[in-house]
PAKOL-494399 format. One record per residue (C-alpha): x, y, z; residue number from 1. Coordinates in Angstrom, 2 decimals. Example, Ala and Ser with C-alpha at 12.3 -4.5 7.8 and 13.67 -1.06 7.14 Angstrom:
2
[node [12.30 -4.50 7.80] 1];
[node [13.67 -1.06 7.14] 2];
This chain:
479
[node [57.05 -47.82 28.26] 1];
[node [59.00 -45.59 30.49] 2];
[node [61.62 -46.90 32.77] 3];
[node [62.11 -44.84 35.79] 4];
[node [65.03 -47.17 37.18] 5];
[node [68.43 -46.04 37.64] 6];
[node [71.02 -48.88 36.81] 7];
[node [73.00 -50.32 39.65] 8];
[node [75.39 -53.30 38.76] 9];
[node [74.92 -56.59 40.55] 10];
[node [77.81 -58.29 42.42] 11];
[node [80.45 -55.99 41.55] 12];
[node [77.52 -55.49 40.29] 13];
[node [77.75 -55.98 36.58] 14];
[node [79.22 -59.18 35.14] 15];
[node [79.67 -61.02 31.90] 16];
[node [77.07 -63.85 31.18] 17];
[node [80.02 -65.98 29.63] 18];
[node [81.66 -66.31 33.04] 19];
[node [83.35 -69.66 33.42] 20];
[node [81.81 -70.26 36.83] 21];
[node [78.35 -68.89 36.75] 22];
[node [76.33 -68.10 40.15] 23];
[node [74.57 -71.07 41.57] 24];
[node [70.80 -70.88 41.37] 25];
[node [69.39 -70.40 44.87] 26];
[node [66.75 -72.93 45.76] 27];
[node [63.33 -72.18 47.11] 28];
[node [63.67 -71.56 51.05] 29];
[node [61.75 -73.37 53.63] 30];
[node [58.16 -72.24 53.60] 31];
[node [58.08 -71.14 50.01] 32];
[node [55.53 -72.85 47.56] 33];
[node [56.64 -73.02 43.99] 34];
[node [54.27 -71.87 41.19] 35];
[node [53.75 -73.31 37.66] 36];
[node [54.94 -71.39 34.52] 37];
[node [52.65 -71.00 31.64] 38];
[node [54.30 -71.96 28.33] 39];
[node [52.96 -69.26 26.31] 40];
[node [52.32 -65.85 27.88] 41];
[node [49.50 -65.19 30.68] 42];
[node [49.95 -65.61 34.47] 43];
[node [52.03 -67.70 36.86] 44];
[node [50.39 -69.46 39.67] 45];
[node [50.79 -67.26 42.93] 46];
[node [53.99 -67.67 44.89] 47];
[node [53.89 -67.60 48.55] 48];
[node [56.88 -66.80 51.00] 49];
[node [57.16 -66.41 54.73] 50];
[node [58.17 -62.85 55.65] 51];
[node [61.97 -62.83 56.20] 52];
[node [62.48 -65.78 54.10] 53];
[node [63.79 -66.10 50.26] 54];
[node [61.72 -66.99 47.17] 55];
[node [62.64 -67.38 43.66] 56];
[node [60.52 -66.18 40.73] 57];
[node [61.33 -68.62 37.71] 58];
[node [61.71 -67.33 34.14] 59];
[node [60.95 -70.61 32.63] 60];
[node [64.28 -70.80 30.59] 61];
[node [66.82 -73.44 31.10] 62];
[node [69.49 -71.45 29.27] 63];
[node [69.45 -68.09 27.28] 64];
[node [70.17 -67.50 23.58] 65];
[node [72.04 -64.89 21.83] 66];
[node [69.01 -62.55 21.34] 67];
[node [67.15 -63.12 24.59] 68];
[node [66.21 -60.29 26.72] 69];
[node [64.69 -60.87 30.21] 70];
[node [63.12 -57.92 32.08] 71];
[node [61.41 -58.05 35.62] 72];
[node [58.93 -55.36 36.81] 73];
[node [56.92 -54.62 39.83] 74];
[node [53.93 -52.77 40.98] 75];
[node [51.06 -50.62 39.38] 76];
[node [53.78 -48.60 37.52] 77];
[node [55.55 -51.61 36.36] 78];
[node [58.89 -50.40 37.54] 79];
[node [61.93 -52.25 36.15] 80];
[node [63.84 -53.89 38.89] 81];
[node [66.10 -56.30 36.98] 82];
[node [66.95 -57.39 33.61] 83];
[node [69.18 -59.49 31.43] 84];
[node [70.40 -58.45 27.99] 85];
[node [72.26 -61.37 26.31] 86];
[node [73.00 -59.45 23.15] 87];
[node [74.93 -56.63 25.25] 88];
[node [76.15 -59.28 27.69] 89];
[node [74.59 -57.21 30.52] 90];
[node [72.96 -58.41 33.84] 91];
[node [71.68 -55.68 36.00] 92];
[node [69.46 -55.11 39.11] 93];
[node [67.88 -51.65 39.99] 94];
[node [67.90 -51.53 43.74] 95];
[node [67.37 -47.90 44.41] 96];
[node [63.85 -47.67 42.82] 97];
[node [60.43 -47.81 44.84] 98];
[node [62.31 -46.14 47.86] 99];
[node [65.16 -48.80 47.91] 100];
[node [62.84 -51.66 49.06] 101];
[node [64.77 -54.26 47.07] 102];
[node [68.28 -52.69 48.02] 103];
[node [70.73 -55.80 48.63] 104];
[node [67.77 -58.33 48.42] 105];
[node [67.64 -59.07 44.55] 106];
[node [69.74 -61.79 42.57] 107];
[node [69.47 -62.69 38.93] 108];
[node [71.05 -66.10 37.74] 109];
[node [71.85 -67.05 34.27] 110];
[node [68.54 -68.40 33.37] 111];
[node [66.77 -64.91 34.17] 112];
[node [65.11 -66.41 37.38] 113];
[node [64.85 -63.73 39.87] 114];
[node [65.50 -64.49 43.62] 115];
[node [64.32 -62.09 46.49] 116];
[node [66.11 -62.60 49.88] 117];
[node [64.83 -61.37 53.39] 118];
[node [61.44 -60.56 52.17] 119];
[node [59.23 -57.92 53.76] 120];
[node [55.47 -57.09 53.60] 121];
[node [56.30 -54.57 50.87] 122];
[node [57.75 -57.20 48.45] 123];
[node [54.15 -58.61 48.17] 124];
[node [52.62 -57.69 44.80] 125];
[node [52.32 -58.24 41.12] 126];
[node [55.53 -58.97 39.16] 127];
[node [55.73 -58.83 35.35] 128];
[node [58.17 -60.95 33.50] 129];
[node [58.92 -59.67 29.99] 130];
[node [60.80 -61.35 27.09] 131];
[node [60.95 -60.60 23.55] 132];
[node [58.14 -62.62 22.76] 133];
[node [55.99 -63.07 25.92] 134];
[node [54.79 -61.55 29.03] 135];
[node [53.96 -63.34 32.45] 136];
[node [52.48 -61.89 35.51] 137];
[node [53.60 -63.51 38.80] 138];
[node [51.70 -62.65 41.83] 139];
[node [53.69 -62.98 45.20] 140];
[node [52.09 -63.23 48.69] 141];
[node [54.30 -62.60 51.69] 142];
[node [52.91 -64.32 54.81] 143];
[node [53.87 -62.45 58.26] 144];
[node [52.48 -65.16 60.49] 145];
[node [55.86 -65.93 61.82] 146];
[node [56.47 -62.35 62.85] 147];
[node [53.10 -61.52 64.36] 148];
[node [53.23 -58.24 66.20] 149];
[node [52.42 -57.79 69.86] 150];
[node [50.95 -54.41 70.57] 151];
[node [50.21 -53.08 74.15] 152];
[node [47.62 -50.45 74.44] 153];
[node [46.76 -48.32 77.38] 154];
[node [43.06 -48.35 78.37] 155];
[node [41.26 -45.32 76.73] 156];
[node [44.18 -44.78 74.22] 157];
[node [44.02 -44.85 70.49] 158];
[node [45.96 -47.36 68.56] 159];
[node [47.03 -47.50 64.90] 160];
[node [47.63 -50.97 63.36] 161];
[node [49.94 -50.84 60.46] 162];
[node [50.72 -53.80 58.07] 163];
[node [53.91 -51.99 57.01] 164];
[node [52.70 -51.57 53.51] 165];
[node [53.65 -48.08 52.05] 166];
[node [50.95 -48.37 49.30] 167];
[node [47.80 -50.20 48.13] 168];
[node [47.95 -51.72 44.76] 169];
[node [45.16 -50.76 42.27] 170];
[node [43.74 -54.03 42.02] 171];
[node [44.03 -55.01 45.74] 172];
[node [41.19 -56.17 48.00] 173];
[node [42.33 -55.62 51.75] 174];
[node [40.47 -57.20 54.64] 175];
[node [40.86 -56.62 58.29] 176];
[node [39.53 -59.35 60.78] 177];
[node [39.03 -59.55 64.53] 178];
[node [38.57 -62.96 65.97] 179];
[node [37.73 -64.10 62.55] 180];
[node [35.03 -61.62 61.85] 181];
[node [35.52 -58.92 59.15] 182];
[node [35.53 -55.43 60.64] 183];
[node [36.91 -53.40 57.85] 184];
[node [37.91 -53.87 54.18] 185];
[node [39.16 -52.02 51.15] 186];
[node [38.36 -52.45 47.51] 187];
[node [40.80 -50.33 45.74] 188];
[node [39.63 -51.04 42.26] 189];
[node [36.12 -49.94 43.08] 190];
[node [37.36 -47.24 45.45] 191];
[node [35.43 -48.53 48.49] 192];
[node [36.54 -48.09 51.89] 193];
[node [34.15 -49.81 54.50] 194];
[node [33.97 -50.45 58.29] 195];
[node [31.65 -52.76 59.96] 196];
[node [31.06 -51.19 63.28] 197];
[node [27.88 -53.17 64.33] 198];
[node [29.51 -56.47 64.10] 199];
[node [30.42 -58.34 67.43] 200];
[node [27.61 -56.69 69.25] 201];
[node [28.79 -53.38 68.23] 202];
[node [31.92 -53.34 70.40] 203];
[node [33.87 -51.34 67.69] 204];
[node [31.06 -48.58 66.95] 205];
[node [32.40 -45.36 66.44] 206];
[node [35.97 -46.58 67.13] 207];
[node [37.37 -47.58 63.60] 208];
[node [38.96 -45.28 61.07] 209];
[node [40.78 -46.57 57.80] 210];
[node [43.43 -44.91 55.86] 211];
[node [42.76 -44.88 52.14] 212];
[node [46.37 -44.71 51.26] 213];
[node [48.09 -47.40 53.37] 214];
[node [45.18 -49.48 54.97] 215];
[node [46.00 -48.77 58.37] 216];
[node [43.47 -49.22 60.83] 217];
[node [43.00 -47.03 63.84] 218];
[node [40.98 -47.94 66.82] 219];
[node [40.05 -45.40 69.18] 220];
[node [39.16 -45.58 72.96] 221];
[node [40.77 -48.99 73.31] 222];
[node [38.97 -51.17 75.85] 223];
[node [39.50 -54.58 77.55] 224];
[node [36.72 -56.15 75.11] 225];
[node [38.89 -55.00 72.16] 226];
[node [41.99 -57.24 72.97] 227];
[node [42.81 -60.31 71.27] 228];
[node [43.90 -61.43 67.69] 229];
[node [43.67 -58.94 64.60] 230];
[node [44.70 -59.86 61.06] 231];
[node [45.04 -57.90 57.78] 232];
[node [45.39 -59.53 54.57] 233];
[node [45.06 -59.34 50.70] 234];
[node [46.11 -61.39 47.82] 235];
[node [49.59 -60.12 48.17] 236];
[node [50.39 -60.11 52.24] 237];
[node [49.03 -61.13 55.45] 238];
[node [49.94 -59.84 58.89] 239];
[node [48.67 -60.74 62.35] 240];
[node [48.42 -58.71 65.53] 241];
[node [47.89 -59.68 69.20] 242];
[node [46.61 -56.55 70.92] 243];
[node [46.85 -56.31 74.82] 244];
[node [45.57 -53.77 77.55] 245];
[node [48.41 -52.41 79.26] 246];
[node [47.75 -50.07 82.30] 247];
[node [50.14 -48.11 84.26] 248];
[node [49.64 -47.90 87.99] 249];
[node [51.65 -45.36 90.31] 250];
[node [51.19 -46.40 93.98] 251];
[node [52.69 -44.88 97.10] 252];
[node [54.67 -47.14 99.44] 253];
[node [52.59 -48.80 102.13] 254];
[node [49.45 -48.74 99.97] 255];
[node [47.32 -51.45 98.50] 256];
[node [46.75 -51.89 94.76] 257];
[node [44.38 -54.40 93.14] 258];
[node [45.31 -55.88 89.53] 259];
[node [42.32 -57.12 87.48] 260];
[node [43.00 -59.89 84.97] 261];
[node [39.52 -59.02 83.15] 262];
[node [38.25 -62.64 83.06] 263];
[node [35.15 -64.07 84.67] 264];
[node [36.77 -67.07 85.94] 265];
[node [39.11 -70.04 84.39] 266];
[node [42.75 -70.98 84.88] 267];
[node [44.89 -68.05 84.90] 268];
[node [48.60 -67.13 85.88] 269];
[node [50.10 -63.86 87.29] 270];
[node [53.82 -63.43 86.37] 271];
[node [56.08 -60.72 87.51] 272];
[node [59.11 -59.00 86.22] 273];
[node [61.30 -59.49 83.17] 274];
[node [61.97 -63.09 84.02] 275];
[node [58.23 -64.11 84.31] 276];
[node [58.34 -65.26 87.72] 277];
[node [55.04 -67.17 88.67] 278];
[node [53.63 -65.51 91.73] 279];
[node [49.99 -66.62 91.68] 280];
[node [47.53 -68.90 89.70] 281];
[node [44.25 -70.49 89.49] 282];
[node [43.97 -74.12 88.05] 283];
[node [41.02 -75.77 86.87] 284];
[node [38.84 -76.58 90.10] 285];
[node [41.46 -74.66 92.18] 286];
[node [40.59 -72.11 94.68] 287];
[node [43.98 -70.07 93.68] 288];
[node [47.40 -70.19 94.87] 289];
[node [50.00 -67.60 95.74] 290];
[node [53.78 -68.16 95.86] 291];
[node [55.00 -65.78 98.28] 292];
[node [58.41 -67.30 98.80] 293];
[node [59.83 -66.77 95.30] 294];
[node [62.17 -63.87 94.64] 295];
[node [63.75 -64.07 98.22] 296];
[node [60.23 -63.73 99.72] 297];
[node [59.66 -60.13 98.70] 298];
[node [55.90 -60.78 98.43] 299];
[node [55.61 -62.77 101.62] 300];
[node [52.35 -61.86 103.45] 301];
[node [51.35 -59.37 100.65] 302];
[node [49.38 -61.36 98.00] 303];
[node [45.70 -62.03 97.73] 304];
[node [44.06 -63.88 94.87] 305];
[node [40.31 -63.69 94.14] 306];
[node [39.55 -67.20 93.03] 307];
[node [36.44 -65.95 91.17] 308];
[node [37.65 -62.83 89.29] 309];
[node [41.34 -63.66 89.21] 310];
[node [42.13 -60.19 90.81] 311];
[node [45.60 -59.94 92.40] 312];
[node [45.82 -57.77 95.40] 313];
[node [49.33 -56.44 96.73] 314];
[node [49.11 -55.03 100.26] 315];
[node [51.92 -52.86 101.79] 316];
[node [53.62 -52.34 98.73] 317];
[node [57.19 -51.31 98.48] 318];
[node [59.68 -50.33 95.88] 319];
[node [61.01 -53.72 95.23] 320];
[node [57.57 -54.63 93.84] 321];
[node [57.97 -52.00 91.05] 322];
[node [57.77 -53.96 87.56] 323];
[node [55.52 -55.51 85.10] 324];
[node [52.70 -57.75 86.04] 325];
[node [51.27 -60.09 83.45] 326];
[node [48.17 -62.00 83.47] 327];
[node [47.83 -65.19 81.19] 328];
[node [44.97 -67.49 80.53] 329];
[node [46.52 -70.72 79.19] 330];
[node [49.31 -69.34 76.85] 331];
[node [47.26 -66.31 75.95] 332];
[node [48.62 -63.10 77.49] 333];
[node [45.64 -60.97 78.56] 334];
[node [46.70 -57.92 80.41] 335];
[node [50.00 -56.03 81.37] 336];
[node [50.05 -53.87 84.57] 337];
[node [53.36 -51.59 84.83] 338];
[node [53.41 -50.83 88.48] 339];
[node [55.67 -48.02 89.87] 340];
[node [56.14 -47.35 93.54] 341];
[node [57.04 -44.08 94.93] 342];
[node [57.79 -42.87 98.44] 343];
[node [56.06 -40.03 99.99] 344];
[node [58.14 -36.99 100.95] 345];
[node [57.54 -35.35 104.49] 346];
[node [56.29 -31.82 104.27] 347];
[node [57.55 -29.06 106.61] 348];
[node [55.41 -25.90 107.47] 349];
[node [55.49 -23.17 110.12] 350];
[node [52.97 -23.63 112.84] 351];
[node [51.67 -20.01 113.25] 352];
[node [49.37 -20.93 116.22] 353];
[node [52.38 -21.80 118.33] 354];
[node [55.03 -19.41 117.08] 355];
[node [55.86 -16.33 118.90] 356];
[node [58.69 -13.78 118.79] 357];
[node [60.91 -16.11 120.94] 358];
[node [59.79 -19.52 119.57] 359];
[node [59.58 -20.77 115.96] 360];
[node [57.40 -23.81 115.89] 361];
[node [57.59 -26.10 112.92] 362];
[node [55.48 -29.02 111.83] 363];
[node [56.32 -32.16 109.86] 364];
[node [53.65 -34.18 108.28] 365];
[node [53.16 -36.91 105.58] 366];
[node [50.66 -38.97 104.18] 367];
[node [51.78 -42.44 104.64] 368];
[node [51.37 -45.67 106.83] 369];
[node [53.60 -48.11 108.34] 370];
[node [56.59 -45.73 108.89] 371];
[node [58.12 -43.57 111.59] 372];
[node [58.47 -39.83 111.32] 373];
[node [61.26 -38.10 113.26] 374];
[node [62.77 -34.79 113.81] 375];
[node [66.83 -34.70 113.75] 376];
[node [69.19 -31.90 114.95] 377];
[node [72.32 -32.81 112.96] 378];
[node [72.62 -36.25 113.61] 379];
[node [70.61 -36.36 117.09] 380];
[node [67.29 -37.58 117.28] 381];
[node [64.91 -34.91 118.95] 382];
[node [61.53 -36.57 118.58] 383];
[node [59.56 -39.02 116.63] 384];
[node [56.24 -40.68 116.18] 385];
[node [55.46 -44.33 115.08] 386];
[node [53.10 -45.45 112.32] 387];
[node [50.04 -45.49 114.31] 388];
[node [50.40 -41.72 114.93] 389];
[node [51.11 -40.59 111.32] 390];
[node [47.85 -38.76 110.93] 391];
[node [49.29 -36.35 113.64] 392];
[node [51.90 -33.79 112.49] 393];
[node [55.14 -33.80 114.28] 394];
[node [55.85 -30.47 115.82] 395];
[node [59.57 -28.80 116.30] 396];
[node [59.64 -25.90 118.66] 397];
[node [62.90 -23.94 118.14] 398];
[node [63.88 -21.29 120.71] 399];
[node [67.19 -20.30 119.06] 400];
[node [67.69 -20.19 115.38] 401];
[node [71.45 -20.85 115.23] 402];
[node [73.07 -22.18 112.15] 403];
[node [72.42 -25.74 112.88] 404];
[node [71.12 -28.44 110.47] 405];
[node [67.68 -29.80 111.15] 406];
[node [65.75 -32.65 109.15] 407];
[node [62.45 -34.45 109.14] 408];
[node [62.94 -38.09 108.15] 409];
[node [60.23 -40.79 107.00] 410];
[node [62.31 -43.76 108.27] 411];
[node [60.76 -46.66 106.49] 412];
[node [61.35 -45.26 103.30] 413];
[node [64.43 -43.27 103.93] 414];
[node [62.88 -39.92 102.76] 415];
[node [64.46 -36.73 104.28] 416];
[node [63.28 -33.25 104.09] 417];
[node [66.14 -30.83 105.05] 418];
[node [65.40 -27.39 106.56] 419];
[node [66.40 -23.80 105.97] 420];
[node [65.61 -22.66 109.40] 421];
[node [66.54 -19.11 108.80] 422];
[node [63.92 -18.76 106.03] 423];
[node [61.05 -20.75 107.68] 424];
[node [61.52 -18.68 111.00] 425];
[node [61.57 -15.35 109.75] 426];
[node [59.63 -12.55 111.64] 427];
[node [56.12 -13.12 110.51] 428];
[node [55.53 -9.50 108.80] 429];
[node [53.59 -11.36 106.01] 430];
[node [51.38 -14.17 107.45] 431];
[node [51.29 -15.88 104.10] 432];
[node [55.05 -16.47 104.12] 433];
[node [55.13 -17.84 107.56] 434];
[node [51.85 -20.11 107.41] 435];
[node [50.78 -22.63 105.23] 436];
[node [47.72 -21.94 102.78] 437];
[node [45.29 -23.74 105.13] 438];
[node [46.17 -21.89 108.21] 439];
[node [46.23 -18.49 106.25] 440];
[node [42.80 -19.09 104.86] 441];
[node [41.36 -19.99 108.50] 442];
[node [43.13 -16.59 109.57] 443];
[node [41.42 -14.65 106.97] 444];
[node [38.06 -16.22 107.57] 445];
[node [38.46 -15.53 111.47] 446];
[node [39.43 -12.01 110.65] 447];
[node [36.47 -11.44 108.56] 448];
[node [34.12 -12.93 111.32] 449];
[node [35.48 -10.67 113.74] 450];
[node [35.20 -7.83 111.42] 451];
[node [31.53 -8.51 110.72] 452];
[node [30.93 -9.08 114.46] 453];
[node [32.56 -5.70 115.25] 454];
[node [30.37 -3.87 112.55] 455];
[node [27.25 -5.43 113.80] 456];
[node [28.01 -4.25 117.31] 457];
[node [28.49 -0.72 116.26] 458];
[node [25.28 -0.68 114.18] 459];
[node [23.45 -2.12 117.21] 460];
[node [24.88 0.29 119.51] 461];
[node [23.97 3.40 117.32] 462];
[node [20.31 2.23 116.97] 463];
[node [20.04 1.58 120.71] 464];
[node [21.32 5.35 121.41] 465];
[node [18.80 6.57 118.91] 466];
[node [15.78 4.59 120.47] 467];
[node [16.97 5.77 123.82] 468];
[node [17.15 9.57 123.01] 469];
[node [13.79 9.28 121.41] 470];
[node [12.21 7.85 124.65] 471];
[node [13.86 10.59 126.63] 472];
[node [12.34 13.18 124.25] 473];
[node [8.92 11.63 124.79] 474];
[node [8.91 11.81 128.67] 475];
[node [10.28 15.38 128.55] 476];
[node [7.20 16.51 126.39] 477];
[node [4.73 14.57 128.67] 478];
[node [5.98 16.68 131.84] 479];
């Protein structure tokens, strides 16, 4: 059998088996179940290890004799990963094989037992122990339950769930489950790849896709009903995923935003920010409570909680409310909203209807509420309107265009639009340069109407003259 290994010494990495102080055998780590060695060839009972832990695959020897040879192989190609040859007094591990997945993780003791440290999902598989007179297969299963993955998915996006396995073993059977129900499976030996789209009321119909090389499951058009626990497992590994619906909301200052927990009732909690501050909750039999005085009162008079749906409403939102809002039901995280708050910027245009050769009139407008809009000439306030008038643009007539700084400010958000008056107040040789697009369209429409009316008057006048001349001829012929 051809070995594709490249030798790399262990420790310094190559040592004598007759060392006066042999390395101490690493015992089984917490969470590892020991298997039983068969006495004369065949298979060893399956070993289990928690991902990140250590496991020792026993050779079955208490000591090695002069002619003993122990060789450990792994995977479908039975690649050599470690060996002891007493005759040549060599102890070697081959860490660079199989894309280096065993690098700095293998240790052989003087009895030929192999320890794998800091295990990963890719260490799960079939190990073959070879000696001069027998072979043993040792199945190893790596359990990933201690490191279950939390995956946040935007509503409507696709998500690919990968166990981290880089290949599927030739005899492996992989099963994907959602809430305990099988939704996809792979039988590599029979070359079968199956998705069960009609289970669970068809919620995954036309949404599942399996990768035939790695077993990765892709879910497209992700919705709230798809959130929850997913698991993938085979005889060699298991991995759990918790999928959450995340949604990004961009809200303008002063507006109101509603965040839905996606439940039909029950006890829930709304937490805000990286520290997970409780800002609202519904207990069993409770109508709902909001905690407005937390975080220095930044949510005071702004929160409202729907006791039936759990929807959280934030009114008159400000920049300090930017952050993550998480909804929990019990200890289970249901939904994550990433809320960003932006401030509107005032828009300045030229008011063509009020401008003349002597006066350049400018308009400052903004789509906002609960704010004050003001014109400044340098640092001097010229005029302003309060929040109840913000649907009206604020005009600034300029009789002179000297080199003075003008600015329009939205006070509550401290957003300022500085002006280049010399450009805005250039002579209106081109109306499109002076006026905004809306006013330009209105002007064009009015010009077109005037033109049409003029043409109609001309046509009417011409026809009237012809009729009048015809009547004159008739009267002349009668006389």
